[in-house]
C-alpha positions as CSV (number, residue, x, y, z in Angstrom):
1,M,104.8,53.7,102.9
2,Q,105.5,52.2,99.4
3,L,104.8,53.7,96.0
4,Q,103.7,50.0,95.5
5,Q,101.4,49.4,98.0
6,L,99.4,53.0,96.8
7,T,99.4,51.1,93.5
8,Y,97.6,48.1,94.7
9,F,95.6,50.2,96.9
10,L,94.4,51.9,93.9
11,A,93.8,48.8,92.4
12,V,91.7,47.5,94.8
13,V,90.1,50.5,95.5
14,D,88.7,50.4,91.2
15,A,88.4,47.0,91.0
16,R,86.7,46.6,94.2
17,H,87.6,43.0,94.5
18,F,91.1,42.2,95.4
19,T,91.3,39.1,93.2
20,R,90.2,41.4,89.8
21,A,92.9,44.1,91.2
22,A,95.4,41.7,91.7
23,Q,95.1,40.3,87.8
24,Q,95.1,44.0,86.6
25,V,98.8,44.9,88.4
26,H,99.7,41.0,87.3
27,V,101.1,39.9,91.3
28,A,99.6,36.8,93.3
29,Q,96.2,38.0,94.9
30,P,98.0,36.8,98.7
31,S,101.2,39.0,97.9
32,L,99.0,42.2,97.2
33,S,96.7,41.4,100.1
34,Q,100.0,41.4,102.3
35,Q,101.4,44.8,101.0
36,I,97.7,46.3,101.5
37,Q,97.8,44.9,105.2
38,A,101.4,46.4,105.8
39,L,100.2,49.9,104.4
40,E,97.2,49.5,106.7
41,R,99.6,48.8,109.9
42,E,102.0,51.6,108.8
43,L,99.1,54.2,108.6
44,G,97.3,52.9,111.6
45,A,94.2,52.4,110.3
46,D,91.9,50.0,108.0
47,L,91.4,51.1,104.5
48,F,88.8,48.6,103.4
49,R,85.5,47.3,104.7
50,R,85.7,43.5,103.5
51,A,82.5,41.7,103.3
52,R,81.7,39.0,101.1
53,G,81.5,40.4,97.2
54,N,81.3,43.9,98.7
55,I,84.9,45.8,99.4
56,T,83.7,49.8,100.1
57,L,86.5,52.3,101.7
58,T,86.8,53.2,105.1
59,D,86.8,56.9,105.6
60,A,90.9,56.8,106.3
61,G,90.5,55.4,102.6
62,E,88.1,58.0,101.5
63,A,90.9,60.3,102.8
64,L,93.9,58.4,101.3
65,L,92.7,58.5,97.7
66,P,93.0,61.4,96.6
67,L,96.4,61.7,98.0
68,A,97.0,58.1,96.1
69,R,96.0,59.0,92.6
70,R,98.4,62.1,93.0
71,I,101.8,60.6,94.3
72,V,101.3,57.8,91.5
73,A,99.8,59.8,88.8
74,D,103.5,62.1,89.7
75,A,105.4,59.1,89.9
76,E,104.1,58.3,86.6
77,N,105.3,61.6,85.1
78,A,108.3,61.4,86.7
79,R,109.2,58.2,84.6
80,I,107.9,59.9,81.4
81,E,110.3,62.8,81.5
82,V,113.0,60.9,81.8
83,Q,112.2,59.0,79.2
84,E,111.3,61.5,77.2
85,V,115.0,63.4,77.8
86,A,115.9,61.2,74.5
87,G,114.5,63.7,72.6
88,L,110.5,62.9,72.5
89,R,111.1,59.6,70.5
90,R,108.4,58.0,72.9
91,G,105.8,59.3,75.8
92,R,102.1,60.4,76.3
93,V,100.5,63.5,76.5
94,R,96.9,63.3,78.9
95,L,94.9,66.3,77.5
96,G,91.1,67.3,78.5
97,A,89.3,69.3,76.3
98,T,85.3,70.7,76.3
99,P,83.6,68.5,73.5
100,S,83.3,72.2,71.2
101,L,86.6,72.1,71.5
102,C,87.7,68.2,70.5
103,T,85.4,69.0,67.4
104,S,86.7,72.1,66.1
105,L,90.4,73.3,66.7
106,L,92.4,70.2,68.4
107,P,92.3,68.2,65.0
108,Q,94.0,70.4,63.4
109,V,96.7,71.4,66.4
110,L,97.5,67.6,67.3
111,R,97.7,67.0,63.7
112,A,100.3,69.5,63.0
113,Y,102.0,68.0,67.1
114,H,101.7,64.1,65.2
115,R,103.5,65.1,62.3
116,E,106.5,66.5,64.6
117,H,106.5,63.6,66.9
118,P,104.8,60.6,65.9
119,G,106.2,58.3,68.8
120,I,104.7,60.2,71.3
121,S,101.1,59.2,72.7
122,L,98.3,60.7,72.9
123,R,95.1,60.1,75.1
124,I,92.1,62.5,75.1
125,E,89.8,62.8,77.6
126,E,86.2,65.0,76.4
127,G,84.8,65.9,79.5
128,G,83.1,70.0,80.6
129,S,85.4,71.7,82.8
130,R,84.2,70.7,85.9
131,D,84.8,67.2,85.0
132,L,88.3,68.3,83.8
133,V,89.1,70.2,87.0
134,G,89.2,67.4,88.7
135,E,90.9,64.9,86.3
136,L,93.8,68.3,86.8
137,A,93.8,68.0,90.3
138,T,94.0,64.0,90.9
139,G,96.8,63.8,88.0
140,R,94.7,61.9,85.8
141,L,95.3,65.0,82.8
142,D,98.5,66.7,82.2
143,L,96.8,69.5,80.6
144,A,93.4,70.5,79.8
145,L,91.7,73.3,77.1
146,L,88.7,74.5,79.7
147,I,86.6,77.3,80.4
148,L,87.6,80.5,82.5
149,P,87.6,81.7,85.1
150,L,88.0,79.1,87.3
151,Q,85.7,78.8,90.1
152,S,87.2,80.7,93.4
153,H,87.3,76.5,95.6
154,D,89.0,75.4,92.4
155,P,92.5,73.8,93.0
156,A,96.0,75.6,92.7
157,L,95.8,75.7,88.6
158,A,97.8,77.3,86.1
159,T,96.0,79.1,83.7
160,T,96.8,80.8,80.4
161,E,94.0,82.3,78.1
162,L,93.7,81.4,74.3
163,L,90.5,82.7,72.9
164,T,87.0,83.3,73.0
165,E,84.2,82.4,71.4
166,E,80.7,83.1,70.8
167,L,77.7,81.7,72.0
168,V,74.4,81.2,70.0
169,V,70.9,79.5,71.1
170,A,70.1,76.7,68.3
171,S,67.5,74.9,67.0
172,A,65.7,73.1,64.3
173,L,65.4,74.1,61.1
174,N,61.7,72.5,60.7
175,A,60.5,74.0,64.1
176,P,59.6,78.2,64.9
177,P,62.2,80.4,65.0
178,P,63.0,81.5,68.8
179,T,62.2,84.9,68.1
180,P,60.7,87.2,65.3
181,G,63.6,89.5,64.5
182,P,67.4,88.2,64.0
183,W,68.8,88.3,67.7
184,I,67.3,87.0,71.0
185,E,67.9,88.1,74.4
186,A,69.5,85.6,77.0
187,K,65.4,86.9,78.5
188,D,63.7,85.6,76.0
189,L,65.0,82.3,76.9
190,R,62.0,81.9,79.6
191,H,59.9,81.1,76.6
192,Q,61.9,78.1,75.1
193,P,61.7,74.6,76.4
194,L,66.1,73.5,76.7
195,V,67.9,71.2,75.8
196,M,70.4,71.1,78.2
197,F,73.7,69.7,79.3
198,R,74.5,67.1,82.0
199,H,76.0,68.4,85.3
200,G,79.7,69.0,84.6
201,Y,79.2,71.2,81.6
202,D,79.9,74.8,81.8
203,L,77.4,75.2,79.4
204,R,74.8,74.1,81.8
205,E,76.4,76.5,84.4
206,F,76.2,79.4,82.1
207,T,73.5,78.6,80.3
208,M,71.4,78.2,84.2
209,A,73.2,81.6,85.3
210,A,72.3,83.9,82.4
211,C,68.4,82.8,82.8
212,R,68.6,83.5,86.4
213,A,70.2,86.8,86.0
214,E,66.8,88.0,83.7
215,G,64.7,86.6,87.0
216,F,63.5,83.3,86.2
217,E,64.4,79.4,85.9
218,P,64.6,78.1,82.6
219,R,62.1,75.4,81.6
220,F,63.6,71.5,80.3
221,A,62.7,69.8,77.3
222,V,65.2,67.4,77.7
223,E,67.9,66.9,80.8
224,G,71.1,65.5,81.7
225,G,72.3,64.9,78.1
226,E,76.6,65.1,76.6
227,M,77.3,66.9,73.1
228,D,76.1,64.1,70.5
229,A,73.0,64.1,72.9
230,V,72.2,67.4,73.0
231,L,73.1,68.6,69.4
232,A,70.9,65.9,68.4
233,M,67.7,66.5,70.5
234,V,67.2,70.2,68.8
235,E,68.0,68.3,65.4
236,A,64.6,66.1,66.8
237,G,63.0,69.1,67.2
238,L,62.7,68.1,71.4
239,G,64.1,72.3,72.3
240,T,66.6,75.0,72.0
241,A,69.9,74.8,73.3
242,V,73.0,77.3,74.4
243,L,75.8,76.5,72.4
244,P,79.0,77.2,71.2
245,S,79.3,79.0,67.4
246,M,81.8,76.7,66.0
247,V,79.5,74.2,67.0
248,A,76.1,74.8,65.8
249,D,77.2,76.3,62.7
250,R,78.1,73.1,61.8
251,R,75.2,71.1,62.2
252,P,71.9,71.6,60.5
253,L,70.3,73.7,63.2
254,R,69.0,77.1,62.9
255,V,71.5,79.6,64.3
256,T,70.1,82.5,66.4
257,P,72.3,84.9,68.1
258,F,72.5,86.9,70.8
259,A,71.6,90.6,70.5
260,P,75.4,92.6,70.4
261,P,77.1,92.5,72.4
262,G,76.3,89.3,72.0
263,L,77.3,86.6,74.7
264,R,81.6,85.0,75.0
265,R,83.1,82.8,76.6
266,T,87.1,82.3,77.4
267,I,88.9,79.4,76.6
268,G,92.0,78.8,78.3
269,L,94.8,76.1,78.7
270,A,95.4,74.6,82.3
271,H,97.8,73.1,84.4
272,R,98.9,72.0,87.9
273,K,100.6,75.0,89.7
274,D,102.7,72.7,91.7
275,V,103.8,70.1,89.0
276,E,105.6,71.1,85.2
277,P,103.9,69.1,82.6
278,P,106.1,66.1,81.0
279,R,108.2,67.5,78.1
280,A,105.8,66.1,75.5
281,A,103.1,68.2,77.3
282,R,105.2,71.3,77.5
283,E,105.7,70.3,73.6
284,L,101.9,69.9,72.6
285,R,101.5,73.5,75.0
286,R,103.9,74.7,72.7
287,V,102.3,73.8,69.4
288,L,98.9,75.1,70.3
289,L,100.1,78.4,71.1
290,E,102.1,79.2,67.6
291,Y,99.0,77.3,66.1
292,L,96.8,80.0,67.5
293,R,99.3,83.2,66.4
294,Q,99.6,81.5,62.7
295,A,95.6,80.5,62.8
296,A,94.9,84.4,64.1
297,R,97.2,85.8,61.8
298,T,95.8,84.3,58.6
299,A,92.3,84.9,60.0
300,T,91.8,80.8,59.9
301,L,90.7,80.2,63.5
302,P,87.1,77.8,63.9
303,P,83.8,80.4,63.5
304,G,82.7,82.4,65.8
305,T,86.1,82.0,67.9
306,R,88.7,84.7,68.0
307,P,92.5,85.3,70.7
308,A,91.6,86.1,73.4
């Protein structure tokens, strides 16, 4: 089994077409097909069902897919690691983060990192924690800022607690307050039409768990949005949403905190245990931790956050 064969296999998986896959990897289509056939002979199983205009994976192909992605990603990481020995003059970092952190914490951290290492390419993947765990497991990300603790069935990841953030209930400025007092409790969400994030967002799981702990299923006004869509719908008065205070405080919204001791969640930094992140990613981790230490000393962390 050759790395090139796995690269061609992944190209076909992504393109669902042999000719387009060959174009993507800059090889003649017959050569790509021959390499795929050689891989199938070595493995003793067909990897694709080939029908006119319709390429799908067989069960054997489905089994190979996550392993191939990991092997190719690890090989790319090895190549980058060798290149970076020359003093971080070039390279890349693939970082995942939740939407709230992409708009609050990350810009300052990445500015400090880019100032020190302008030759490093930064790729940011925004998504919910569940999505980011999957991206880490397949080798598509080097590091991820996500919500802890991870689920027990998640892949083996090394995690470091960084900070906690306060959660609040956000509603439109011209809408009636969600409660008559200055606080809200989880049980009060029973009477609120909620604007709910799509599956994969930890805020969705957190809100659902808080409601179910009080013995009810939440009522959705709108369901399935990304962060920007949820914020816009709340601002339009379609319902309320549970949000990090660092996000809600930046928008024209009515913010109602949860009753003391409040509701908070922990943010951590994660990477795969079985693969050391590339040098450029390790340097970003150092810059991030130094930024948080300095921000804690000077009380300049984003609103609603504090060191873990």
